[in-house]
VMD Tcl script that builds the backbone (N, CA, C; Angstrom):
set m [mol new atoms 540]
animate dup $m
set s [atomselect $m all]
$s set {name element resname resid chain x y z} {
  {N N MET 1 A -15.678 -25.387 25.240}
  {CA C MET 1 A -15.315 -24.257 24.273}
  {C C MET 1 A -13.875 -24.359 24.052}
  {N N SER 2 A -13.589 -24.692 22.756}
  {CA C SER 2 A -12.191 -24.809 22.206}
  {C C SER 2 A -11.877 -23.432 21.627}
  {N N THR 3 A -10.529 -23.220 22.008}
  {CA C THR 3 A -9.963 -21.984 20.951}
  {C C THR 3 A -8.967 -22.601 20.126}
  {N N THR 4 A -8.833 -21.878 19.024}
  {CA C THR 4 A -7.795 -22.229 17.944}
  {C C THR 4 A -6.576 -21.366 18.255}
  {N N ARG 5 A -5.473 -22.037 18.415}
  {CA C ARG 5 A -4.408 -21.251 18.641}
  {C C ARG 5 A -3.835 -20.836 17.210}
  {N N LEU 6 A -3.477 -19.463 17.044}
  {CA C LEU 6 A -2.862 -19.050 15.797}
  {C C LEU 6 A -1.312 -19.534 15.639}
  {N N THR 7 A -0.909 -19.677 14.497}
  {CA C THR 7 A 0.438 -19.992 14.251}
  {C C THR 7 A 1.289 -18.720 14.321}
  {N N ALA 8 A 2.581 -18.833 14.494}
  {CA C ALA 8 A 3.365 -17.618 14.379}
  {C C ALA 8 A 3.103 -16.775 13.123}
  {N N ALA 9 A 3.091 -17.329 12.079}
  {CA C ALA 9 A 2.876 -16.607 10.810}
  {C C ALA 9 A 1.397 -15.846 10.763}
  {N N GLU 10 A 0.419 -16.495 11.303}
  {CA C GLU 10 A -0.884 -16.078 11.465}
  {C C GLU 10 A -1.011 -14.973 12.430}
  {N N ARG 11 A -0.198 -14.883 13.575}
  {CA C ARG 11 A -0.240 -14.060 14.573}
  {C C ARG 11 A 0.597 -12.764 13.926}
  {N N ARG 12 A 1.665 -13.055 13.317}
  {CA C ARG 12 A 2.361 -11.900 12.661}
  {C C ARG 12 A 1.417 -11.038 11.644}
  {N N ASP 13 A 0.621 -11.996 10.958}
  {CA C ASP 13 A -0.350 -11.359 9.818}
  {C C ASP 13 A -1.210 -10.449 10.630}
  {N N THR 14 A -1.789 -10.985 11.776}
  {CA C THR 14 A -2.723 -10.273 12.328}
  {C C THR 14 A -2.149 -8.849 13.054}
  {N N VAL 15 A -0.863 -8.973 13.440}
  {CA C VAL 15 A -0.173 -7.729 13.888}
  {C C VAL 15 A -0.047 -6.701 12.919}
  {N N LEU 16 A 0.646 -7.283 11.776}
  {CA C LEU 16 A 0.785 -6.396 10.611}
  {C C LEU 16 A -0.621 -5.743 10.135}
  {N N ASP 17 A -1.721 -6.450 10.088}
  {CA C ASP 17 A -3.125 -5.874 9.938}
  {C C ASP 17 A -3.468 -4.708 10.765}
  {N N ALA 18 A -3.137 -4.906 12.120}
  {CA C ALA 18 A -3.328 -3.969 13.169}
  {C C ALA 18 A -2.413 -2.760 13.042}
  {N N ALA 19 A -1.099 -3.090 12.770}
  {CA C ALA 19 A -0.130 -2.087 12.520}
  {C C ALA 19 A -0.567 -1.139 11.352}
  {N N LEU 20 A -0.957 -1.774 10.138}
  {CA C LEU 20 A -1.348 -1.191 9.154}
  {C C LEU 20 A -2.474 0.018 9.241}
  {N N ALA 21 A -3.537 -0.444 10.092}
  {CA C ALA 21 A -4.418 0.299 10.385}
  {C C ALA 21 A -4.201 1.372 11.248}
  {N N GLU 22 A -3.443 1.177 12.335}
  {CA C GLU 22 A -2.896 2.113 13.299}
  {C C GLU 22 A -2.030 3.161 12.413}
  {N N PHE 23 A -1.031 2.861 11.725}
  {CA C PHE 23 A 0.003 3.532 11.112}
  {C C PHE 23 A -0.619 4.420 9.940}
  {N N ALA 24 A -1.830 3.798 9.124}
  {CA C ALA 24 A -2.494 4.456 8.381}
  {C C ALA 24 A -3.164 5.755 8.935}
  {N N ASP 25 A -3.763 5.539 10.177}
  {CA C ASP 25 A -4.517 6.583 10.810}
  {C C ASP 25 A -3.683 7.653 11.320}
  {N N LYS 26 A -2.481 7.414 11.881}
  {CA C LYS 26 A -1.651 8.310 12.697}
  {C C LYS 26 A -0.254 8.657 12.201}
  {N N GLY 27 A 0.213 7.673 11.262}
  {CA C GLY 27 A 1.374 7.856 10.764}
  {C C GLY 27 A 2.546 7.054 11.679}
  {N N TYR 28 A 3.796 7.159 11.308}
  {CA C TYR 28 A 4.818 6.461 12.001}
  {C C TYR 28 A 5.059 7.094 13.358}
  {N N ALA 29 A 5.096 8.273 13.350}
  {CA C ALA 29 A 5.533 9.123 14.447}
  {C C ALA 29 A 4.315 9.130 15.487}
  {N N GLY 30 A 3.082 9.101 15.019}
  {CA C GLY 30 A 2.007 9.373 15.810}
  {C C GLY 30 A 1.404 8.013 16.333}
  {N N THR 31 A 1.889 6.935 16.047}
  {CA C THR 31 A 1.287 5.665 16.505}
  {C C THR 31 A 2.184 5.154 17.550}
  {N N SER 32 A 1.359 4.533 18.520}
  {CA C SER 32 A 2.097 3.922 19.750}
  {C C SER 32 A 2.043 2.449 19.447}
  {N N THR 33 A 3.095 1.731 19.984}
  {CA C THR 33 A 3.034 0.279 19.751}
  {C C THR 33 A 2.004 -0.308 20.769}
  {N N GLU 34 A 1.765 0.357 21.794}
  {CA C GLU 34 A 0.729 -0.148 22.621}
  {C C GLU 34 A -0.697 -0.003 22.078}
  {N N ASP 35 A -1.013 0.969 21.101}
  {CA C ASP 35 A -2.243 0.930 20.464}
  {C C ASP 35 A -2.313 -0.331 19.428}
  {N N ILE 36 A -1.199 -0.703 18.813}
  {CA C ILE 36 A -1.080 -1.604 17.801}
  {C C ILE 36 A -1.285 -2.935 18.555}
  {N N ALA 37 A -0.737 -3.061 19.687}
  {CA C ALA 37 A -0.739 -4.506 20.383}
  {C C ALA 37 A -2.170 -4.798 20.794}
  {N N GLU 38 A -2.849 -3.697 21.394}
  {CA C GLU 38 A -4.175 -3.749 21.813}
  {C C GLU 38 A -5.101 -4.104 20.601}
  {N N ARG 39 A -4.922 -3.340 19.401}
  {CA C ARG 39 A -5.868 -3.820 18.257}
  {C C ARG 39 A -5.482 -5.089 17.899}
  {N N ALA 40 A -4.234 -5.621 18.038}
  {CA C ALA 40 A -3.983 -6.973 17.734}
  {C C ALA 40 A -4.325 -8.039 18.724}
  {N N GLY 41 A -4.486 -7.677 19.881}
  {CA C GLY 41 A -4.957 -8.466 20.796}
  {C C GLY 41 A -3.729 -9.465 21.568}
  {N N ILE 42 A -2.819 -8.577 21.475}
  {CA C ILE 42 A -1.557 -9.329 22.102}
  {C C ILE 42 A -0.909 -8.053 23.129}
  {N N SER 43 A 0.149 -8.741 23.930}
  {CA C SER 43 A 0.710 -7.842 24.692}
  {C C SER 43 A 1.951 -7.244 23.988}
  {N N GLN 44 A 2.226 -5.875 24.486}
  {CA C GLN 44 A 3.242 -5.083 23.865}
  {C C GLN 44 A 4.650 -5.779 23.945}
  {N N PRO 45 A 4.981 -6.385 24.933}
  {CA C PRO 45 A 6.158 -7.346 25.052}
  {C C PRO 45 A 6.210 -8.399 23.830}
  {N N TYR 46 A 4.976 -8.954 23.608}
  {CA C TYR 46 A 5.012 -10.050 22.592}
  {C C TYR 46 A 5.179 -9.360 21.263}
  {N N LEU 47 A 4.656 -8.306 21.003}
  {CA C LEU 47 A 4.775 -7.475 19.744}
  {C C LEU 47 A 6.258 -7.188 19.508}
  {N N PHE 48 A 7.036 -6.848 20.587}
  {CA C PHE 48 A 8.470 -6.362 20.397}
  {C C PHE 48 A 9.127 -7.965 20.190}
  {N N ARG 49 A 8.758 -8.976 20.740}
  {CA C ARG 49 A 9.401 -10.290 20.458}
  {C C ARG 49 A 9.116 -10.746 18.946}
  {N N LEU 50 A 7.946 -10.239 18.481}
  {CA C LEU 50 A 7.474 -10.655 16.851}
  {C C LEU 50 A 8.550 -9.674 16.033}
  {N N PHE 51 A 8.664 -8.612 16.486}
  {CA C PHE 51 A 9.161 -7.452 15.365}
  {C C PHE 51 A 10.414 -6.758 15.929}
  {N N GLY 52 A 10.797 -6.873 17.150}
  {CA C GLY 52 A 11.990 -6.115 17.480}
  {C C GLY 52 A 11.801 -4.640 17.928}
  {N N THR 53 A 11.638 -3.745 17.101}
  {CA C THR 53 A 11.467 -2.396 17.240}
  {C C THR 53 A 9.961 -1.791 16.612}
  {N N LYS 54 A 9.705 -0.860 16.942}
  {CA C LYS 54 A 8.576 -0.137 16.194}
  {C C LYS 54 A 9.035 0.160 14.725}
  {N N LYS 55 A 10.244 0.529 14.599}
  {CA C LYS 55 A 10.785 0.970 13.283}
  {C C LYS 55 A 10.719 -0.444 12.173}
  {N N ASP 56 A 11.154 -1.497 13.002}
  {CA C ASP 56 A 11.141 -2.858 12.312}
  {C C ASP 56 A 9.762 -3.294 11.847}
  {N N LEU 57 A 8.860 -3.015 12.882}
  {CA C LEU 57 A 7.525 -3.382 12.484}
  {C C LEU 57 A 6.798 -2.268 11.435}
  {N N TYR 58 A 7.293 -1.191 11.476}
  {CA C TYR 58 A 6.691 -0.250 10.394}
  {C C TYR 58 A 7.306 -0.671 9.164}
  {N N ILE 59 A 8.664 -0.920 9.069}
  {CA C ILE 59 A 9.202 -1.404 7.686}
  {C C ILE 59 A 8.582 -2.675 7.161}
  {N N ALA 60 A 8.225 -3.541 8.188}
  {CA C ALA 60 A 7.600 -5.040 7.765}
  {C C ALA 60 A 6.161 -4.466 7.161}
  {N N THR 61 A 5.535 -3.464 7.743}
  {CA C THR 61 A 4.273 -3.228 7.368}
  {C C THR 61 A 4.246 -2.431 5.989}
  {N N VAL 62 A 5.081 -1.643 5.855}
  {CA C VAL 62 A 5.167 -0.936 4.601}
  {C C VAL 62 A 5.721 -2.013 3.264}
  {N N SER 63 A 6.630 -2.868 3.610}
  {CA C SER 63 A 7.062 -3.792 2.722}
  {C C SER 63 A 5.957 -4.783 2.381}
  {N N ARG 64 A 5.111 -5.313 3.245}
  {CA C ARG 64 A 4.066 -5.822 3.052}
  {C C ARG 64 A 2.843 -5.214 2.292}
  {N N CYS 65 A 2.869 -3.779 2.497}
  {CA C CYS 65 A 1.668 -3.243 1.513}
  {C C CYS 65 A 2.277 -3.127 0.028}
  {N N TYR 66 A 3.587 -3.041 0.071}
  {CA C TYR 66 A 4.096 -3.054 -1.359}
  {C C TYR 66 A 4.100 -4.311 -2.103}
  {N N ARG 67 A 4.203 -5.504 -1.243}
  {CA C ARG 67 A 4.209 -6.697 -1.919}
  {C C ARG 67 A 2.960 -7.030 -2.370}
  {N N GLU 68 A 1.983 -6.636 -1.485}
  {CA C GLU 68 A 0.370 -6.899 -1.781}
  {C C GLU 68 A -0.032 -5.986 -3.043}
  {N N THR 69 A 0.674 -4.943 -3.226}
  {CA C THR 69 A 0.212 -4.056 -4.506}
  {C C THR 69 A 1.051 -4.736 -5.726}
  {N N LEU 70 A 2.097 -5.417 -5.496}
  {CA C LEU 70 A 2.671 -6.085 -6.523}
  {C C LEU 70 A 1.853 -7.144 -6.949}
  {N N GLU 71 A 1.405 -7.936 -6.012}
  {CA C GLU 71 A 0.540 -9.081 -6.087}
  {C C GLU 71 A -0.718 -8.785 -6.718}
  {N N LEU 72 A -1.382 -7.478 -6.520}
  {CA C LEU 72 A -2.530 -7.070 -7.060}
  {C C LEU 72 A -2.161 -7.005 -8.608}
  {N N PHE 73 A -1.151 -6.257 -8.935}
  {CA C PHE 73 A -0.511 -5.991 -10.277}
  {C C PHE 73 A -0.433 -7.324 -11.117}
  {N N GLN 74 A 0.171 -8.182 -10.363}
  {CA C GLN 74 A 0.370 -9.632 -11.057}
  {C C GLN 74 A -0.900 -10.130 -11.327}
  {N N ARG 75 A -1.918 -10.204 -10.453}
  {CA C ARG 75 A -3.128 -10.729 -10.805}
  {C C ARG 75 A -3.847 -10.128 -11.728}
  {N N ALA 76 A -3.692 -8.927 -11.876}
  {CA C ALA 76 A -4.548 -8.154 -12.795}
  {C C ALA 76 A -3.835 -8.350 -14.204}
  {N N ALA 77 A -2.694 -8.408 -14.454}
  {CA C ALA 77 A -2.075 -8.504 -15.660}
  {C C ALA 77 A -1.802 -10.012 -16.107}
  {N N GLU 78 A -2.322 -10.979 -15.274}
  {CA C GLU 78 A -1.894 -12.330 -15.628}
  {C C GLU 78 A -2.550 -12.604 -17.193}
  {N N GLY 79 A -1.737 -13.160 -17.833}
  {CA C GLY 79 A -2.131 -13.539 -19.164}
  {C C GLY 79 A -2.038 -12.464 -20.232}
  {N N LYS 80 A -1.744 -11.115 -19.796}
  {CA C LYS 80 A -1.702 -9.892 -20.559}
  {C C LYS 80 A -0.414 -9.440 -20.877}
  {N N ARG 81 A -0.080 -8.636 -21.855}
  {CA C ARG 81 A 1.102 -7.911 -22.048}
  {C C ARG 81 A 0.764 -6.646 -22.807}
  {N N GLY 82 A 1.724 -5.851 -22.691}
  {CA C GLY 82 A 1.502 -4.571 -23.473}
  {C C GLY 82 A 0.331 -3.473 -22.695}
  {N N GLU 83 A -0.005 -2.860 -23.708}
  {CA C GLU 83 A -1.127 -1.973 -23.304}
  {C C GLU 83 A -2.279 -2.714 -22.496}
  {N N GLU 84 A -2.530 -3.901 -22.959}
  {CA C GLU 84 A -3.709 -4.570 -22.229}
  {C C GLU 84 A -3.222 -4.794 -20.638}
  {N N ALA 85 A -2.047 -5.159 -20.460}
  {CA C ALA 85 A -1.549 -5.365 -19.042}
  {C C ALA 85 A -1.833 -4.103 -18.469}
  {N N LEU 86 A -1.230 -2.854 -18.950}
  {CA C LEU 86 A -1.139 -1.636 -18.199}
  {C C LEU 86 A -2.638 -1.360 -17.975}
  {N N GLN 87 A -3.553 -1.468 -18.850}
  {CA C GLN 87 A -4.938 -1.002 -18.678}
  {C C GLN 87 A -5.476 -1.893 -17.466}
  {N N ALA 88 A -5.247 -3.158 -17.402}
  {CA C ALA 88 A -5.748 -4.280 -16.484}
  {C C ALA 88 A -5.258 -3.735 -14.908}
  {N N ILE 89 A -4.107 -3.424 -14.925}
  {CA C ILE 89 A -3.290 -3.062 -13.746}
  {C C ILE 89 A -3.890 -1.719 -13.096}
  {N N GLY 90 A -4.049 -0.756 -14.145}
  {CA C GLY 90 A -4.740 0.587 -13.650}
  {C C GLY 90 A -5.917 0.506 -13.203}
  {N N GLU 91 A -6.818 -0.458 -13.845}
  {CA C GLU 91 A -8.122 -0.525 -13.298}
  {C C GLU 91 A -8.267 -1.373 -12.015}
  {N N ALA 92 A -7.366 -2.346 -11.843}
  {CA C ALA 92 A -7.397 -3.008 -10.521}
  {C C ALA 92 A -6.742 -2.072 -9.399}
  {N N TYR 93 A -5.870 -1.365 -9.616}
  {CA C TYR 93 A -5.380 -0.302 -8.672}
  {C C TYR 93 A -6.496 0.773 -8.340}
  {N N VAL 94 A -7.257 1.300 -9.241}
  {CA C VAL 94 A -8.376 2.289 -9.073}
  {C C VAL 94 A -9.145 1.451 -8.006}
  {N N GLU 95 A -9.585 0.387 -8.347}
  {CA C GLU 95 A -10.704 -0.482 -7.608}
  {C C GLU 95 A -10.055 -0.594 -6.134}
  {N N GLN 96 A -8.850 -0.874 -5.971}
  {CA C GLN 96 A -8.361 -1.035 -4.662}
  {C C GLN 96 A -8.264 0.351 -3.810}
  {N N LEU 97 A -7.847 1.323 -4.682}
  {CA C LEU 97 A -7.887 2.883 -3.921}
  {C C LEU 97 A -9.115 3.019 -3.330}
  {N N VAL 98 A -10.308 3.032 -4.210}
  {CA C VAL 98 A -11.514 3.271 -3.834}
  {C C VAL 98 A -12.232 2.425 -2.715}
  {N N GLY 99 A -11.873 1.160 -2.811}
  {CA C GLY 99 A -12.346 0.240 -1.999}
  {C C GLY 99 A -11.587 0.014 -0.528}
  {N N ASP 100 A -10.531 0.538 -0.404}
  {CA C ASP 100 A -9.680 0.267 0.893}
  {C C ASP 100 A -8.969 1.552 1.278}
  {N N ARG 101 A -9.600 2.456 2.194}
  {CA C ARG 101 A -8.938 3.772 2.570}
  {C C ARG 101 A -7.693 3.451 3.431}
  {N N VAL 102 A -7.802 2.230 4.234}
  {CA C VAL 102 A -6.535 1.931 5.089}
  {C C VAL 102 A -5.477 1.845 4.143}
  {N N TRP 103 A -5.510 0.966 3.042}
  {CA C TRP 103 A -4.486 0.499 2.395}
  {C C TRP 103 A -3.983 1.883 1.619}
  {N N LEU 104 A -5.005 2.796 1.146}
  {CA C LEU 104 A -4.384 4.053 0.517}
  {C C LEU 104 A -3.727 4.942 1.552}
  {N N LYS 105 A -4.280 5.178 2.728}
  {CA C LYS 105 A -3.626 5.901 3.645}
  {C C LYS 105 A -2.131 5.452 4.175}
  {N N GLY 106 A -2.207 4.156 4.211}
  {CA C GLY 106 A -0.959 3.373 4.496}
  {C C GLY 106 A 0.166 3.885 3.679}
  {N N GLN 107 A -0.040 3.771 2.282}
  {CA C GLN 107 A 0.714 4.322 1.166}
  {C C GLN 107 A 1.215 5.599 1.460}
  {N N MET 108 A 0.200 6.620 1.666}
  {CA C MET 108 A 0.496 7.905 1.825}
  {C C MET 108 A 1.404 8.151 2.982}
  {N N GLN 109 A 1.164 7.388 4.069}
  {CA C GLN 109 A 2.081 7.687 5.447}
  {C C GLN 109 A 3.427 7.337 5.152}
  {N N ALA 110 A 3.460 5.941 4.291}
  {CA C ALA 110 A 4.800 5.503 3.970}
  {C C ALA 110 A 5.803 6.786 3.380}
  {N N ASN 111 A 5.108 7.164 2.203}
  {CA C ASN 111 A 5.951 8.214 1.492}
  {C C ASN 111 A 6.250 9.355 2.404}
  {N N ALA 112 A 5.344 9.842 3.357}
  {CA C ALA 112 A 5.670 10.845 4.248}
  {C C ALA 112 A 6.798 10.448 5.381}
  {N N ALA 113 A 6.810 9.292 5.703}
  {CA C ALA 113 A 7.809 8.883 6.754}
  {C C ALA 113 A 9.143 8.641 5.942}
  {N N SER 114 A 9.409 8.878 4.698}
  {CA C SER 114 A 10.545 8.585 4.120}
  {C C SER 114 A 11.874 9.486 4.427}
  {N N ASP 115 A 11.703 10.296 5.272}
  {CA C ASP 115 A 12.829 11.155 5.665}
  {C C ASP 115 A 13.856 10.132 6.652}
  {N N ASP 116 A 13.212 9.141 7.058}
  {CA C ASP 116 A 14.068 8.197 7.738}
  {C C ASP 116 A 14.724 7.077 6.870}
  {N N PRO 117 A 16.229 7.048 6.803}
  {CA C PRO 117 A 16.750 6.455 5.683}
  {C C PRO 117 A 16.338 4.939 5.638}
  {N N GLU 118 A 15.992 4.389 6.811}
  {CA C GLU 118 A 15.802 2.905 6.739}
  {C C GLU 118 A 14.393 2.477 6.053}
  {N N ILE 119 A 13.376 3.713 6.520}
  {CA C ILE 119 A 11.945 3.484 5.829}
  {C C ILE 119 A 12.089 3.857 4.448}
  {N N ARG 120 A 12.885 4.711 4.100}
  {CA C ARG 120 A 12.964 5.395 2.732}
  {C C ARG 120 A 13.437 4.158 1.898}
  {N N ALA 121 A 14.493 3.252 2.353}
  {CA C ALA 121 A 14.906 2.173 1.673}
  {C C ALA 121 A 13.696 1.331 1.364}
  {N N ALA 122 A 12.906 0.944 2.413}
  {CA C ALA 122 A 11.802 0.005 2.062}
  {C C ALA 122 A 10.953 0.576 1.283}
  {N N VAL 123 A 10.671 1.716 1.237}
  {CA C VAL 123 A 9.724 2.381 0.144}
  {C C VAL 123 A 10.099 2.514 -0.960}
  {N N ARG 124 A 11.588 2.808 -1.406}
  {CA C ARG 124 A 12.221 2.727 -2.666}
  {C C ARG 124 A 12.255 1.350 -3.128}
  {N N ALA 125 A 12.485 0.541 -2.438}
  {CA C ALA 125 A 12.662 -1.044 -2.783}
  {C C ALA 125 A 11.210 -1.536 -3.436}
  {N N GLY 126 A 10.118 -1.268 -2.478}
  {CA C GLY 126 A 8.799 -1.724 -2.868}
  {C C GLY 126 A 8.338 -0.758 -3.978}
  {N N TYR 127 A 8.569 0.222 -4.290}
  {CA C TYR 127 A 8.137 0.936 -5.380}
  {C C TYR 127 A 8.802 0.671 -6.586}
  {N N GLY 128 A 10.068 0.519 -6.383}
  {CA C GLY 128 A 11.053 -0.140 -7.430}
  {C C GLY 128 A 10.604 -1.475 -7.958}
  {N N ASP 129 A 10.129 -2.285 -7.297}
  {CA C ASP 129 A 9.665 -3.501 -7.576}
  {C C ASP 129 A 8.425 -3.329 -8.586}
  {N N LEU 130 A 7.548 -2.400 -8.094}
  {CA C LEU 130 A 6.467 -2.093 -8.744}
  {C C LEU 130 A 6.674 -1.624 -10.246}
  {N N VAL 131 A 7.740 -0.662 -10.436}
  {CA C VAL 131 A 8.226 -0.014 -11.678}
  {C C VAL 131 A 8.738 -1.123 -12.481}
  {N N ALA 132 A 9.562 -1.878 -11.840}
  {CA C ALA 132 A 10.295 -2.999 -12.712}
  {C C ALA 132 A 9.213 -4.169 -13.238}
  {N N TYR 133 A 8.224 -4.456 -12.414}
  {CA C TYR 133 A 7.115 -5.263 -12.937}
  {C C TYR 133 A 6.407 -4.798 -13.924}
  {N N VAL 134 A 5.851 -3.421 -13.805}
  {CA C VAL 134 A 5.011 -2.952 -15.012}
  {C C VAL 134 A 5.880 -2.751 -16.295}
  {N N LYS 135 A 7.147 -2.282 -15.947}
  {CA C LYS 135 A 8.013 -2.338 -17.414}
  {C C LYS 135 A 8.108 -3.557 -17.837}
  {N N ARG 136 A 8.510 -4.673 -17.140}
  {CA C ARG 136 A 8.628 -5.883 -17.760}
  {C C ARG 136 A 7.336 -6.445 -18.352}
  {N N VAL 137 A 6.316 -6.412 -17.621}
  {CA C VAL 137 A 4.975 -7.040 -18.365}
  {C C VAL 137 A 4.476 -6.106 -19.564}
  {N N SER 138 A 4.677 -4.881 -19.398}
  {CA C SER 138 A 4.255 -3.855 -20.509}
  {C C SER 138 A 5.167 -3.822 -21.567}
  {N N GLY 139 A 6.292 -3.977 -21.390}
  {CA C GLY 139 A 7.372 -3.623 -22.463}
  {C C GLY 139 A 7.357 -2.208 -22.797}
  {N N ALA 140 A 6.760 -1.302 -22.157}
  {CA C ALA 140 A 6.540 0.066 -22.396}
  {C C ALA 140 A 7.829 0.629 -22.260}
  {N N ASP 141 A 8.135 1.951 -23.021}
  {CA C ASP 141 A 9.247 2.722 -22.818}
  {C C ASP 141 A 9.110 3.685 -21.753}
  {N N GLY 142 A 10.310 4.448 -21.512}
  {CA C GLY 142 A 10.268 5.327 -20.272}
  {C C GLY 142 A 9.222 6.334 -20.158}
  {N N PRO 143 A 8.915 6.943 -21.004}
  {CA C PRO 143 A 7.677 7.936 -21.148}
  {C C PRO 143 A 6.325 7.296 -20.835}
  {N N THR 144 A 6.090 6.084 -21.221}
  {CA C THR 144 A 4.950 5.418 -20.882}
  {C C THR 144 A 4.822 5.064 -19.422}
  {N N ILE 145 A 6.009 4.563 -19.099}
  {CA C ILE 145 A 5.970 4.209 -17.605}
  {C C ILE 145 A 5.695 5.423 -16.635}
  {N N TRP 146 A 6.430 6.365 -17.093}
  {CA C TRP 146 A 6.317 7.639 -16.277}
  {C C TRP 146 A 5.094 8.095 -15.996}
  {N N ARG 147 A 4.181 8.129 -17.407}
  {CA C ARG 147 A 2.979 8.578 -17.331}
  {C C ARG 147 A 1.987 7.662 -16.488}
  {N N PHE 148 A 2.233 6.404 -16.705}
  {CA C PHE 148 A 1.504 5.327 -15.785}
  {C C PHE 148 A 1.664 5.637 -14.339}
  {N N PHE 149 A 2.899 5.796 -13.887}
  {CA C PHE 149 A 3.047 6.129 -12.530}
  {C C PHE 149 A 2.632 7.453 -11.798}
  {N N ALA 150 A 2.954 8.553 -12.966}
  {CA C ALA 150 A 2.359 9.752 -12.465}
  {C C ALA 150 A 0.861 9.754 -12.342}
  {N N THR 151 A 0.077 8.947 -13.200}
  {CA C THR 151 A -1.330 8.920 -13.127}
  {C C THR 151 A -1.676 8.160 -11.820}
  {N N GLY 152 A -0.805 7.124 -11.483}
  {CA C GLY 152 A -1.320 6.322 -10.219}
  {C C GLY 152 A -1.238 7.446 -8.974}
  {N N MET 153 A 0.019 8.187 -9.117}
  {CA C MET 153 A 0.257 9.172 -7.911}
  {C C MET 153 A -0.942 10.396 -8.046}
  {N N LEU 154 A -1.627 10.705 -9.178}
  {CA C LEU 154 A -2.718 11.516 -9.079}
  {C C LEU 154 A -3.808 10.844 -8.450}
  {N N LEU 155 A -3.948 9.683 -8.957}
  {CA C LEU 155 A -5.161 8.926 -8.431}
  {C C LEU 155 A -5.006 8.853 -6.930}
  {N N ASN 156 A -3.797 8.659 -6.280}
  {CA C ASN 156 A -3.620 8.480 -4.784}
  {C C ASN 156 A -4.169 9.757 -4.277}
  {N N VAL 157 A -3.731 10.760 -4.763}
  {CA C VAL 157 A -4.125 12.259 -4.171}
  {C C VAL 157 A -5.649 12.551 -4.269}
  {N N LEU 158 A -6.212 12.189 -5.483}
  {CA C LEU 158 A -7.720 12.356 -5.651}
  {C C LEU 158 A -8.581 11.333 -4.664}
  {N N ALA 159 A -7.933 10.050 -4.710}
  {CA C ALA 159 A -8.517 9.171 -3.719}
  {C C ALA 159 A -8.442 9.596 -2.174}
  {N N SER 160 A -7.319 10.298 -1.824}
  {CA C SER 160 A -7.310 10.771 -0.429}
  {C C SER 160 A -8.137 12.005 -0.164}
  {N N MET 161 A -8.602 12.527 -1.270}
  {CA C MET 161 A -9.469 13.637 -0.912}
  {C C MET 161 A -10.996 13.111 -1.090}
  {N N HIS 162 A -11.102 11.797 -1.153}
  {CA C HIS 162 A -12.446 11.141 -1.039}
  {C C HIS 162 A -13.167 11.550 -2.295}
  {N N ILE 163 A -12.653 11.384 -3.409}
  {CA C ILE 163 A -13.435 11.683 -4.639}
  {C C ILE 163 A -14.631 10.971 -4.887}
  {N N THR 164 A -14.786 9.864 -4.157}
  {CA C THR 164 A -16.121 9.131 -4.386}
  {C C THR 164 A -17.213 9.738 -3.562}
  {N N ASP 165 A -16.821 10.656 -2.672}
  {CA C ASP 165 A -17.950 11.514 -1.786}
  {C C ASP 165 A -18.080 12.759 -2.299}
  {N N ASP 166 A -19.002 13.061 -3.173}
  {CA C ASP 166 A -19.359 14.347 -3.636}
  {C C ASP 166 A -18.364 15.135 -4.122}
  {N N PRO 167 A -17.593 14.568 -5.349}
  {CA C PRO 167 A -16.442 15.180 -5.916}
  {C C PRO 167 A -16.718 16.737 -6.639}
  {N N GLU 168 A -15.543 17.306 -6.422}
  {CA C GLU 168 A -15.943 18.794 -7.118}
  {C C GLU 168 A -15.618 18.537 -8.642}
  {N N PRO 169 A -16.171 19.385 -9.414}
  {CA C PRO 169 A -16.122 19.263 -11.033}
  {C C PRO 169 A -14.873 18.951 -11.510}
  {N N TRP 170 A -13.760 19.691 -10.743}
  {CA C TRP 170 A -12.476 19.454 -11.289}
  {C C TRP 170 A -11.864 18.271 -11.055}
  {N N MET 171 A -12.139 17.780 -9.988}
  {CA C MET 171 A -11.786 16.258 -9.407}
  {C C MET 171 A -12.380 15.095 -10.501}
  {N N THR 172 A -13.466 15.306 -10.950}
  {CA C THR 172 A -14.223 14.433 -11.733}
  {C C THR 172 A -13.342 14.502 -13.144}
  {N N GLU 173 A -13.161 15.838 -13.600}
  {CA C GLU 173 A -12.371 16.048 -14.803}
  {C C GLU 173 A -11.148 15.279 -14.842}
  {N N LEU 174 A -10.205 15.536 -13.803}
  {CA C LEU 174 A -8.977 14.744 -13.793}
  {C C LEU 174 A -9.164 13.298 -13.650}
  {N N PHE 175 A -9.950 12.872 -12.759}
  {CA C PHE 175 A -10.281 11.550 -12.644}
  {C C PHE 175 A -10.465 10.976 -13.963}
  {N N ASP 176 A -11.562 11.354 -14.733}
  {CA C ASP 176 A -11.963 10.876 -16.095}
  {C C ASP 176 A -10.977 11.023 -16.916}
  {N N SER 177 A -9.911 11.986 -16.958}
  {CA C SER 177 A -8.819 11.869 -17.849}
  {C C SER 177 A -7.697 11.047 -17.644}
  {N N CYS 178 A -7.809 10.415 -16.417}
  {CA C CYS 178 A -6.627 9.647 -16.026}
  {C C CYS 178 A -6.568 8.345 -16.923}
  {N N GLY 179 A -7.705 7.980 -17.430}
  {CA C GLY 179 A -7.803 6.608 -18.455}
  {C C GLY 179 A -7.459 6.788 -19.648}
  {N N LYS 180 A -7.207 7.996 -20.027}
  {CA C LYS 180 A -6.958 8.502 -21.553}
  {C C LYS 180 A -5.558 8.649 -21.855}
}
mol reanalyze $m
mol bondsrecalc $m
mol representation Tube
mol addrep $m
């Protein structure tokens, strides 16, 4: 029986996956590094060797979530500009929100943890990268960018209330209006 040893980068990714799942469920304050280490299949001392502190791990998790969101936007808008790019990004975002509760809850928890200045800096940087990319690829003006991101936040709220599970009529009406 042979076992394949993970590279340091692969082990880091495994820990970040485990951390996202735990932080998404319990938030920054409610998550223990012991639970993350257990989920990742490593020792707690090794987790600290990889990331230093719980806050450093959280910031790495938040930064990765935003980076993956940016990559989602980039894939969706590839070869597109203007309104077509906005539409493609929006559709990809909705698909991601509906398909991955961990990802959604991770985003919501990151916003909630922004009282901490270092976490807030990571959230602002990640969100700022999204805004800059959407503005660049769409060429849209300020009000259009504002509406695009306001719609995204509304979609986050609706998705957090499980809009796909027997939605209330008002939820469906709001959701259907988002694409208009």
